[in-house]
VOPAGU-2260 file (C-alpha; in pm, 1 decimal, decimal comma):
REM VOPAGU-2260
SITE   aa  ch    i         X         Y         Z
SITE  UNK   A    0    7594,2    2254,2     370,0
SITE  UNK   A    1    7347,0    2334,3      92,8
SITE  UNK   A    2    7073,6    2594,5     144,4
SITE  UNK   A    3    6788,5    2651,4     -96,0
SITE  UNK   A    4    6554,0    2949,2     -67,3
SITE  UNK   A    5    6248,0    2825,3    -250,3
SITE  UNK   A    6    6045,9    3146,8    -251,2
SITE  UNK   A    7    6283,8    3442,0    -253,5
SITE  UNK   A    8    6185,7    3683,7    -526,5
SITE  UNK   A    9    5901,4    3461,0    -635,1
SITE  UNK   A   10    5610,7    3388,0    -402,4
SITE  UNK   A   11    5483,8    3128,8    -649,7
SITE  UNK   A   12    5811,7    2944,1    -686,9
SITE  UNK   A   13    5818,2    2618,2    -877,9
SITE  UNK   A   14    5701,3    2316,4    -676,0
SITE  UNK   A   15    5956,9    2099,0    -503,7
SITE  UNK   A   16    5745,8    1799,0    -407,7
SITE  UNK   A   17    5443,0    1603,1    -519,6
SITE  UNK   A   18    5267,0    1858,3    -733,4
SITE  UNK   A   19    5230,7    2234,2    -712,3
SITE  UNK   A   20    5070,2    2212,7    -370,0
SITE  UNK   A   21    5405,1    2132,7    -211,2
SITE  UNK   A   22    5541,0    2484,8    -246,2
SITE  UNK   A   23    5233,7    2703,3    -274,8
SITE  UNK   A   24    5025,5    2784,7      29,0
SITE  UNK   A   25    4646,9    2727,8      13,9
SITE  UNK   A   26    4435,3    3005,6    -125,4
SITE  UNK   A   27    4273,5    3226,1     138,2
SITE  UNK   A   28    3941,1    3089,7     256,5
SITE  UNK   A   29    3992,9    2753,7      87,3
SITE  UNK   A   30    4119,0    2500,4     343,2
SITE  UNK   A   31    4334,4    2200,3     269,7
SITE  UNK   A   32    4221,7    1844,5     344,6
SITE  UNK   A   33    4578,8    1729,1     402,1
SITE  UNK   A   34    4645,0    1607,0     756,0
SITE  UNK   A   35    4282,8    1580,3     868,3
SITE  UNK   A   36    4162,3    1293,7    1086,7
SITE  UNK   A   37    3894,9    1064,5     943,8
SITE  UNK   A   38    3634,4    1239,0    1159,8
SITE  UNK   A   39    3730,2    1577,5    1016,1
SITE  UNK   A   40    3733,5    1435,7     664,1
SITE  UNK   A   41    3379,0    1311,9     723,9
SITE  UNK   A   42    3278,2    1659,1     841,4
SITE  UNK   A   43    3434,0    1816,4     530,9
SITE  UNK   A   44    3251,5    1570,1     308,2
SITE  UNK   A   45    2923,4    1641,6     487,5
SITE  UNK   A   46    2976,3    2014,0     430,2
SITE  UNK   A   47    3030,4    1934,7      62,3
SITE  UNK   A   48    2690,8    1763,6      46,8
SITE  UNK   A   49    2791,8    1397,3      58,7
SITE  UNK   A   50    2501,4    1183,8     192,8
SITE  UNK   A   51    2547,0    1062,3     548,6
SITE  UNK   A   52    2538,8     694,9     446,6
SITE  UNK   A   53    2846,6     750,8     227,0
SITE  UNK   A   54    3055,9     957,7     465,9
SITE  UNK   A   55    3257,4     675,9     624,4
SITE  UNK   A   56    3339,4     513,7     290,0
SITE  UNK   A   57    3434,1     841,9     123,6
SITE  UNK   A   58    3649,2     946,9     418,8
SITE  UNK   A   59    3834,1     615,4     392,7
SITE  UNK   A   60    3896,0     680,7      23,4
SITE  UNK   A   61    4024,0    1032,6      87,4
SITE  UNK   A   62    4245,6     917,2     373,0
SITE  UNK   A   63    4405,5     658,6     142,3
SITE  UNK   A   64    4471,9     905,6    -139,5
SITE  UNK   A   65    4594,3    1184,4      87,7
SITE  UNK   A   66    4803,1     996,9     341,1
SITE  UNK   A   67    4897,0     668,5     171,8
SITE  UNK   A   68    4942,5     778,0    -188,3
SITE  UNK   A   69    5027,7    1141,8    -120,2
SITE  UNK   A   70    4830,2    1281,3    -412,7
SITE  UNK   A   71    4823,4    1657,1    -464,1
SITE  UNK   A   72    4542,4    1669,5    -723,4
SITE  UNK   A   73    4183,3    1557,2    -683,7
SITE  UNK   A   74    4196,2    1424,7   -1041,5
SITE  UNK   A   75    4431,9    1148,0    -924,6
SITE  UNK   A   76    4161,6     996,6    -701,3
SITE  UNK   A   77    4048,1     744,2    -959,9
SITE  UNK   A   78    3791,8     560,3    -744,6
SITE  UNK   A   79    3612,2     884,1    -651,2
SITE  UNK   A   80    3343,2    1002,2    -891,7
SITE  UNK   A   81    3423,0    1296,2   -1118,6
SITE  UNK   A   82    3126,5    1488,3    -979,4
SITE  UNK   A   83    3248,3    1452,0    -619,3
SITE  UNK   A   84    3603,8    1539,0    -720,1
SITE  UNK   A   85    3474,0    1857,2    -880,4
SITE  UNK   A   86    3273,4    1945,9    -569,8
SITE  UNK   A   87    3572,3    1887,1    -342,8
SITE  UNK   A   88    3805,8    2085,3    -567,9
SITE  UNK   A   89    3564,4    2377,6    -555,3
SITE  UNK   A   90    3560,0    2385,5    -175,1
SITE  UNK   A   91    3901,8    2254,3     -71,7
SITE  UNK   A   92    4265,8    2219,0    -174,2
SITE  UNK   A   93    4527,7    1949,1    -121,7
SITE  UNK   A   94    4797,7    2206,4     -51,0
SITE  UNK   A   95    5085,0    2152,0     186,8
SITE  UNK   A   96    5262,6    2416,6     393,0
SITE  UNK   A   97    5493,4    2633,4     187,7
SITE  UNK   A   98    5860,5    2533,7     194,1
SITE  UNK   A   99    6044,3    2862,3     246,8
SITE  UNK   A  100    6395,0    2717,4     265,2
SITE  UNK   A  101    6554,5    2377,6     262,4
SITE  UNK   A  102    6899,5    2329,1     416,1
SITE  UNK   A  103    7104,0    2013,6     369,8
SITE  UNK   A  104    7382,6    1932,0     612,7
SITE  UNK   A  105    7711,4    1770,6     520,1
SITE  UNK   A  106    7587,6    1464,0     713,5
SITE  UNK   A  107    7265,9    1437,3     507,9
SITE  UNK   A  108    7033,8    1594,2     764,4
SITE  UNK   A  109    6768,7    1815,5     605,2
SITE  UNK   A  110    6596,5    2111,1     770,5
SITE  UNK   A  111    6287,7    2272,4     623,1
SITE  UNK   A  112    6150,4    2610,8     720,8
SITE  UNK   A  113    5777,7    2573,1     658,1
SITE  UNK   A  114    5519,0    2850,3     637,0
SITE  UNK   A  115    5165,1    2763,2     738,1
SITE  UNK   A  116    4859,7    2916,0     569,2
SITE  UNK   A  117    4760,6    3262,4     684,9
SITE  UNK   A  118    4495,8    3275,4     956,3
SITE  UNK   A  119    4390,7    3633,3     879,4
SITE  UNK   A  120    4469,2    3956,6     697,9
SITE  UNK   A  121    4758,8    4045,0     924,4
SITE  UNK   A  122    4907,1    3698,5     951,2
SITE  UNK   A  123    5160,3    3614,2     680,9
SITE  UNK   A  124    5158,2    3254,7     797,6
SITE  UNK   A  125    5337,8    3112,8    1098,2
SITE  UNK   A  126    5677,5    2957,1    1029,6
SITE  UNK   A  127    5816,3    2644,5    1194,5
SITE  UNK   A  128    6113,8    2415,6    1141,4
SITE  UNK   A  129    6108,9    2041,9    1069,0
SITE  UNK   A  130    6417,2    1820,5    1052,2
SITE  UNK   A  131    6482,1    1490,3     872,1
SITE  UNK   A  132    6769,9    1276,6    1003,9
SITE  UNK   A  133    6879,4     987,1     779,8
SITE  UNK   A  134    7050,6     692,4     944,1
SITE  UNK   A  135    7139,9     343,5     831,5
SITE  UNK   A  136    6817,4     146,4     806,0
SITE  UNK   A  137    6591,3     426,2     928,2
SITE  UNK   A  138    6494,9     788,3     882,1
SITE  UNK   A  139    6371,3    1002,2    1170,2
SITE  UNK   A  140    6152,5    1308,1    1125,6
SITE  UNK   A  141    6159,0    1562,3    1408,5
SITE  UNK   A  142    5831,1    1756,2    1402,8
SITE  UNK   A  143    5719,4    2073,6    1578,7
SITE  UNK   A  144    5398,5    2097,7    1781,4
SITE  UNK   A  145    5394,3    2472,0    1854,5
SITE  UNK   A  146    5510,4    2795,8    1696,6
SITE  UNK   A  147    5765,4    2905,1    1953,5
SITE  UNK   A  148    5754,0    2765,5    2305,8
SITE  UNK   A  149    5604,4    2858,7    2641,3
SITE  UNK   A  150    5901,9    2710,6    2824,7
SITE  UNK   A  151    6231,5    2892,3    2867,0
SITE  UNK   A  152    6481,5    2611,3    2906,3
SITE  UNK   A  153    6807,8    2799,6    2937,6
SITE  UNK   A  154    7011,2    2571,3    2709,0
SITE  UNK   A  155    6752,2    2561,5    2427,9
SITE  UNK   A  156    6745,5    2810,9    2139,6
SITE  UNK   A  157    6374,6    2750,9    2073,8
SITE  UNK   A  158    6304,5    2872,5    2426,9
SITE  UNK   A  159    6425,0    3220,1    2328,8
SITE  UNK   A  160    6134,0    3251,1    2084,2
SITE  UNK   A  161    5808,4    3381,4    2227,0
SITE  UNK   A  162    5518,7    3138,2    2215,6
SITE  UNK   A  163    5289,9    3228,6    1923,8
SITE  UNK   A  164    5032,1    2951,0    1905,1
SITE  UNK   A  165    4969,2    2578,4    1899,1
SITE  UNK   A  166    4987,2    2399,6    1567,4
SITE  UNK   A  167    4671,6    2219,6    1459,5
SITE  UNK   A  168    4678,5    1843,0    1420,8
SITE  UNK   A  169    4665,0    1889,1    1043,0
SITE  UNK   A  170    4965,1    2124,8    1053,0
SITE  UNK   A  171    5162,9    1865,2    1248,8
SITE  UNK   A  172    5071,5    1587,4    1004,5
SITE  UNK   A  173    5147,0    1814,9     709,1
SITE  UNK   A  174    5512,2    1820,8     818,5
SITE  UNK   A  175    5523,6    1444,6     758,0
SITE  UNK   A  176    5351,9    1487,6     422,2
SITE  UNK   A  177    5603,5    1753,2     312,4
SITE  UNK   A  178    5893,5    1528,0     412,8
SITE  UNK   A  179    5751,1    1237,4     216,8
SITE  UNK   A  180    5700,5    1464,0     -82,8
SITE  UNK   A  181    6061,3    1576,3     -75,4
SITE  UNK   A  182    6197,7    1225,1     -27,8
SITE  UNK   A  183    5968,8    1048,8    -273,9
SITE  UNK   A  184    5846,7     838,1      16,6
SITE  UNK   A  185    5500,6     746,5    -109,9
SITE  UNK   A  186    5348,8     421,2    -229,5
SITE  UNK   A  187    5452,3     381,1    -593,1
SITE  UNK   A  188    5695,1     587,8    -797,0
SITE  UNK   A  189    5856,9     900,5    -655,6
SITE  UNK   A  190    5667,7    1218,7    -751,1
SITE  UNK   A  191    5811,9    1468,1    -993,5
SITE  UNK   A  192    6055,9    1703,0    -824,3
SITE  UNK   A  193    6131,8    1474,1    -529,3
SITE  UNK   A  194    6490,6    1481,6    -406,3
SITE  UNK   A  195    6533,9    1112,9    -324,0
SITE  UNK   A  196    6840,6    1020,6    -112,5
SITE  UNK   A  197    7099,2     850,6    -329,3
SITE  UNK   A  198    7103,0     519,3    -144,1
SITE  UNK   A  199    6728,0     483,5    -204,0
SITE  UNK   A  200    6655,2     339,3     139,6
SITE  UNK   A  201    6637,4     623,6     388,7
SITE  UNK   A  202    6275,1     714,6     420,4
SITE  UNK   A  203    6061,7     839,6     709,2
SITE  UNK   A  204    6036,8     543,1     947,0
SITE  UNK   A  205    6018,6     717,8    1284,8
SITE  UNK   A  206    5855,3    1034,3    1416,4
SITE  UNK   A  207    5979,8    1228,1    1718,1
SITE  UNK   A  208    5791,6    1521,0    1868,9
SITE  UNK   A  209    6115,1    1697,8    1960,8
SITE  UNK   A  210    6094,9    2007,4    1742,5
SITE  UNK   A  211    5960,5    2347,4    1841,9
SITE  UNK   A  212    5723,7    2361,2    2137,9
SITE  UNK   A  213    5614,8    2151,6    2436,6
SITE  UNK   A  214    5390,1    1873,6    2296,2
SITE  UNK   A  215    5192,5    1821,6    2617,8
SITE  UNK   A  216    5077,9    2184,1    2612,0
SITE  UNK   A  217    4913,1    2095,5    2279,9
SITE  UNK   A  218    4802,5    1745,6    2370,3
SITE  UNK   A  219    4472,7    1749,2    2179,8
SITE  UNK   A  220    4653,6    1846,9    1859,8
SITE  UNK   A  221    4932,8    1595,9    1918,2
SITE  UNK   A  222    4683,8    1317,3    1994,8
SITE  UNK   A  223    4485,2    1379,4    1675,3
SITE  UNK   A  224    4804,4    1408,2    1470,3
SITE  UNK   A  225    4923,4    1071,3    1602,3
SITE  UNK   A  226    4586,3     923,0    1507,1
SITE  UNK   A  227    4650,4    1022,0    1144,7
SITE  UNK   A  228    5019,7     930,1    1144,1
SITE  UNK   A  229    4950,8     584,3    1291,9
SITE  UNK   A  230    4651,4     506,3    1068,4
SITE  UNK   A  231    4735,1     177,2     897,0
SITE  UNK   A  232    4548,5     276,9     582,6
SITE  UNK   A  233    4715,7     616,9     569,7
SITE  UNK   A  234    5063,0     723,7     677,2
SITE  UNK   A  235    5093,0     389,5     853,9
SITE  UNK   A  236    5369,0     452,9    1109,0
SITE  UNK   A  237    5327,1     225,1    1410,9
SITE  UNK   A  238    5278,1     390,3    1749,3
SITE  UNK   A  239    5600,2     232,0    1874,4
SITE  UNK   A  240    5779,7     434,9    1609,6
SITE  UNK   A  241    5632,0     759,2    1741,5
SITE  UNK   A  242    5800,9     925,8    2039,4
SITE  UNK   A  243    5666,8    1228,1    2224,7
SITE  UNK   A  244    5914,1    1426,4    2432,9
SITE  UNK   A  245    5807,7    1639,8    2727,7
SITE  UNK   A  246    5995,1    1866,9    2964,1
SITE  UNK   A  247    5775,8    1733,0    3241,9
SITE  UNK   A  248    5411,0    1841,1    3214,9
SITE  UNK   A  249    5321,6    1586,6    3481,6
SITE  UNK   A  250    4938,3    1618,0    3479,4
SITE  UNK   A  251    4916,4    1531,0    3108,5
SITE  UNK   A  252    5159,3    1237,8    3097,7
SITE  UNK   A  253    4912,5     962,4    3185,5
SITE  UNK   A  254    4663,2    1098,2    2933,6
SITE  UNK   A  255    4933,0    1095,8    2665,3
SITE  UNK   A  256    4996,0     726,8    2726,4
SITE  UNK   A  257    4630,5     631,6    2746,7
SITE  UNK   A  258    4515,8     827,4    2440,7
SITE  UNK   A  259    4810,1     787,6    2201,7
SITE  UNK   A  260    5004,9     473,9    2295,8
SITE  UNK   A  261    5319,5     657,6    2190,9
SITE  UNK   A  262    5668,2     614,2    2325,9
SITE  UNK   A  263    5765,8     866,5    2594,3
SITE  UNK   A  264    6081,2    1071,7    2623,1
SITE  UNK   A  265    6163,3    1296,1    2917,9
SITE  UNK   A  266    6376,0    1606,4    2874,1
SITE  UNK   A  267    6550,6    1565,8    3210,6
SITE  UNK   A  268    6899,3    1726,8    3199,5
SITE  UNK   A  269    6955,3    1751,4    3575,1
SITE  UNK   A  270    6927,5    1532,1    3883,1
SITE  UNK   A  271    6883,3    1809,4    4143,9
SITE  UNK   A  272    6583,2    2038,6    4170,5
SITE  UNK   A  273    6793,5    2351,5    4223,8
SITE  UNK   A  274    6978,7    2295,7    3894,5
SITE  UNK   A  275    6678,8    2172,2    3699,4
SITE  UNK   A  276    6485,8    2482,1    3811,9
SITE  UNK   A  277    6740,5    2681,2    3608,6
SITE  UNK   A  278    6784,0    2449,4    3310,2
SITE  UNK   A  279    6418,0    2342,5    3279,1
SITE  UNK   A  280    6208,9    2599,6    3468,0
SITE  UNK   A  281    5887,1    2393,4    3455,6
SITE  UNK   A  282    6061,4    2193,5    3729,4
SITE  UNK   A  283    5957,1    2468,1    3973,7
SITE  UNK   A  284    5597,7    2357,9    3914,7
SITE  UNK   A  285    5655,0    1984,2    3877,3
SITE  UNK   A  286    5977,8    1888,6    4060,8
SITE  UNK   A  287    6183,2    1580,5    3988,8
SITE  UNK   A  288    6012,7    1355,4    4247,0
SITE  UNK   A  289    5669,0    1419,9    4091,2
SITE  UNK   A  290    5810,2    1370,3    3743,2
SITE  UNK   A  291    5964,4    1034,7    3830,8
SITE  UNK   A  292    5640,8     915,5    3995,4
SITE  UNK   A  293    5455,7    1002,6    3673,0
SITE  UNK   A  294    5714,8     805,7    3474,1
SITE  UNK   A  295    5666,6     498,6    3693,9
SITE  UNK   A  296    5291,2     522,8    3633,0
SITE  UNK   A  297    5315,3     585,5    3255,5
SITE  UNK   A  298    5073,4     349,2    3076,2
SITE  UNK   A  299    5247,7      76,0    2881,3
SITE  UNK   A  300    5595,9     140,5    3015,1
SITE  UNK   A  301    5790,3    -187,2    3035,5
SITE  UNK   A  302    6128,5    -334,5    2954,8
SITE  UNK   A  303    5999,7    -372,0    2598,4
SITE  UNK   A  304    5878,7     -10,7    2593,2
SITE  UNK   A  305    6132,4     183,7    2789,2
SITE  UNK   A  306    6105,4     553,0    2865,5
SITE  UNK   A  307    6387,0     756,9    2713,7
SITE  UNK   A  308    6553,8    1014,8    2935,8
SITE  UNK   A  309    6731,6    1293,2    2747,3
SITE  UNK   A  310    7029,5    1447,0    2921,6
SITE  UNK   A  311    7220,8    1731,0    2757,1
SITE  UNK   A  312    7586,7    1737,5    2858,2
SITE  UNK   A  313    7686,2    2083,6    2982,1
SITE  UNK   A  314    8047,7    2143,5    3072,3
SITE  UNK   A  315    8094,9    2186,3    3446,1
SITE  UNK   A  316    7718,8    2211,3    3503,5
SITE  UNK   A  317    7562,6    1863,9    3513,0
SITE  UNK   A  318    7835,0    1623,4    3397,5
SITE  UNK   A  319    8012,8    1503,0    3713,1
SITE  UNK   A  320    8046,1    1135,7    3814,8
SITE  UNK   A  321    7836,6    1213,1    4123,2
SITE  UNK   A  322    7552,8    1332,1    3902,4
SITE  UNK   A  323    7580,0    1017,7    3690,1
SITE  UNK   A  324    7540,5     805,2    4004,2
SITE  UNK   A  325    7244,3    1016,3    4119,6
SITE  UNK   A  326    7083,0     969,0    3778,8
SITE  UNK   A  327    7107,6     593,2    3826,6
SITE  UNK   A  328    6944,3     626,9    4168,3
SITE  UNK   A  329    6660,1     836,5    4027,5
SITE  UNK   A  330    6581,7     581,3    3758,9
SITE  UNK   A  331    6533,0     293,6    4001,0
SITE  UNK   A  332    6207,6     117,6    3917,4
SITE  UNK   A  333    6167,0     286,9    3578,5
SITE  UNK   A  334    6218,7      88,3    3256,1
SITE  UNK   A  335    6456,2     338,8    3102,6
SITE  UNK   A  336    6730,4     421,9    2862,6
SITE  UNK   A  337    6933,4     741,9    2868,6
SITE  UNK   A  338    7029,0     948,1    2566,3
SITE  UNK   A  339    7334,3    1159,0    2645,4
SITE  UNK   A  340    7328,0    1462,8    2417,7
SITE  UNK   A  341    7643,2    1665,7    2354,6
SITE  UNK   A  342    7534,4    2029,0    2388,5
SITE  UNK   A  343    7476,2    2199,1    2054,1
SITE  UNK   A  344    7587,8    2563,5    2075,2
SITE  UNK   A  345    7382,0    2854,2    1943,0
SITE  UNK   A  346    7451,2    3230,5    1931,8
SITE  UNK   A  347    7435,8    3385,0    2278,1
SITE  UNK   A  348    7421,8    3058,2    2469,4
SITE  UNK   A  349    7591,2    3069,5    2812,3
SITE  UNK   A  350    7689,2    2700,4    2801,8
SITE  UNK   A  351    7962,7    2483,5    2654,3
SITE  UNK   A  352    7958,6    2116,0    2560,8
SITE  UNK   A  353    8121,1    1874,7    2803,7
SITE  UNK   A  354    8458,5    1732,3    2704,1
SITE  UNK   A  355    8439,0    1397,7    2527,4
SITE  UNK   A  356    8627,5    1217,9    2805,2
SITE  UNK   A  357    8377,6    1353,6    3058,4
SITE  UNK   A  358    8083,9    1232,7    2849,4
SITE  UNK   A  359    8239,0     886,4    2813,7
SITE  UNK   A  360    8301,2     863,7    3189,3
SITE  UNK   A  361    7940,1     966,1    3261,7
SITE  UNK   A  362    7811,5     710,9    3009,8
SITE  UNK   A  363    8022,8     433,0    3157,6
SITE  UNK   A  364    7882,2     487,6    3508,6
SITE  UNK   A  365    7524,0     471,3    3378,0
SITE  UNK   A  366    7599,4     169,7    3157,3
SITE  UNK   A  367    7760,1     -27,1    3440,6
SITE  UNK   A  368    7441,1      25,8    3641,7
SITE  UNK   A  369    7249,3    -165,5    3373,7
SITE  UNK   A  370    7104,6     114,7    3160,9
SITE  UNK   A  371    7159,6     172,1    2792,0
SITE  UNK   A  372    7332,4     509,0    2768,8
SITE  UNK   A  373    7415,8     588,3    2406,9
SITE  UNK   A  374    7579,2     920,5    2329,1
SITE  UNK   A  375    7369,8    1083,7    2060,2
SITE  UNK   A  376    7581,8    1178,1    1760,7
SITE  UNK   A  377    7518,6    1546,1    1684,5
SITE  UNK   A  378    7347,8    1577,5    1346,8
SITE  UNK   A  379    7290,1    1888,1    1137,7
SITE  UNK   A  380    7496,9    2121,6    1352,5
SITE  UNK   A  381    7617,7    2313,6    1046,7
SITE  UNK   A  382    7258,1    2407,6     958,8
SITE  UNK   A  383    7139,3    2462,3    1320,2
SITE  UNK   A  384    6922,0    2152,3    1296,1
SITE  UNK   A  385    7059,7    1971,8    1600,3
SITE  UNK   A  386    6880,6    1919,5    1930,6
SITE  UNK   A  387    6789,5    2251,8    2094,8
SITE  UNK   A  388    6879,2    2466,3    1793,5
SITE  UNK   A  389    6543,0    2506,0    1617,1
SITE  UNK   A  390    6387,2    2850,7    1597,9
SITE  UNK   A  391    6182,7    3055,9    1350,6
SITE  UNK   A  392    6131,8    3430,4    1317,2
SITE  UNK   A  393    5753,7    3421,5    1364,7
SITE  UNK   A  394    5644,6    3660,5    1638,0
SITE  UNK   A  395    5314,7    3700,8    1816,2
SITE  UNK   A  396    5114,7    3997,9    1692,9
SITE  UNK   A  397    4966,8    4160,2    1999,9
SITE  UNK   A  398    4599,8    4255,9    1999,8
SITE  UNK   A  399    4673,1    4628,2    2013,3
SITE  UNK   A  400    4913,9    4594,2    1719,4
SITE  UNK   A  401    4650,7    4413,6    1514,8
SITE  UNK   A  402    4391,4    4680,2    1598,5
SITE  UNK   A  403    4634,8    4953,0    1494,5
SITE  UNK   A  404    4693,7    4783,2    1160,6
SITE  UNK   A  405    4321,8    4743,8    1098,5
SITE  UNK   A  406    4257,1    5107,6    1193,4
SITE  UNK   A  407    4519,0    5220,4     942,6
SITE  UNK   A  408    4344,4    5044,8     652,0
C-alpha cells in the first residue's frame, strides 16, 4: 500500500491533477463551476451578465470545457471570448475538491479523501471518500452521495459515522472530475501531474453510487449529478454504466428509475425480516415484501437491465443453504443478478466473513436456480477501501456549538 498526504504541513500543497485547482480548495465566496448542470451553468452565466439569447450556447461551451476536456483554467477555453473569460474568472473558479490523501492498494485500487469547500466560518470543509477500482477492460469509480449516513447498517463502517449533510450534485460530479484528473482520463493528452496507470487502459468507465451515504435520501442531488455524468457532450458516461445502490428507500425507487434511467442495486443482505431489521434497520420501515414489490415495478427493469442484489456474507449469520434457497424464492419474477460480497472487516465490527467453502456452496445454489451469482473479489482491503469500509472524520457541528464559537469571537 502507498499513502500520500497531499496537504500535511502545507495547506497549499503542489497540485496533483489537471492544474492547481486539483489540490487547492476554492477561495471563500468564489464558487466553482465544476460539476454544475447546464441549467446551473446558464444561471451562473446570467449572473455574470451574459445576454439571455447567448445563455444556452455559452453553457454548452462551458460544459464541454469543464466536463469533456477537464480544463482547470479559463484561459484554456479558446472558443470563449477573452472578455467573457475575464468576467467568469472574476466571479468563479474551476477548482476541484481538495485531495487530502491518496492511498494506493497493492491491487491497484485508489482511495481519495476529498475535502469540500467550506460552507461557513466554522466549517473547515466536509470530507468524504471516493474509490477507484481498476479491472481488466474497465475502471469503476465508487462515489459518495452524503457526508456520513443516516442509516446504521450493523455491518457497515460508514454507518458508524453520524450523518452530517447531503452532498450537492456538483460535489458528487466533482469526485468524477478529480478521478479523471488523477488518471489523465480526459480528451487529449494527460494533464501535468496525472498519475496514469501503467497499462494505459484503465480509465473511469463505470460509476457506482456505493460510497458514503444512502443515495435515495439525496435523490435530487443524485439525479442532477447523473444528468451531468451522462451528458454526451460532457463526461459522457452512458446511464447503463451508472448504478445507484439503495438499502431500500421504497418510496423513492420508482422516481429514481423514471428520472435517472440508472441501473439499480439493492443492498439486501438478509432474506428474513427479523434478521434484516438488525443488519439493515430501514427494513423496519420498509420490510422485504414491500422492497421486492418495488423491485418488480422498477422502471426499465428487464433481462437486459437486471437489478443487482448485494448480499454480504456473514459467518453463521446469513450464509446457510436454507437462506440461499429462500433468496431464490424471493427473487421470483425479478430480473436479477446477485453479488455475493465477502465481508470486509473493520475495527470494532461484531462480524466475521463466511468461510470460502460456505460462500461457494451458497453461490452454487443460487446459480443452479438460474441466477448469475458472482462472488465479488475484495478490492482495496489494505487501505480500507472495500465495500462497507468507507468513513471520514467529519462530524456535525451542532447549532449550540456553532453559537458558542461565534460568541467567543
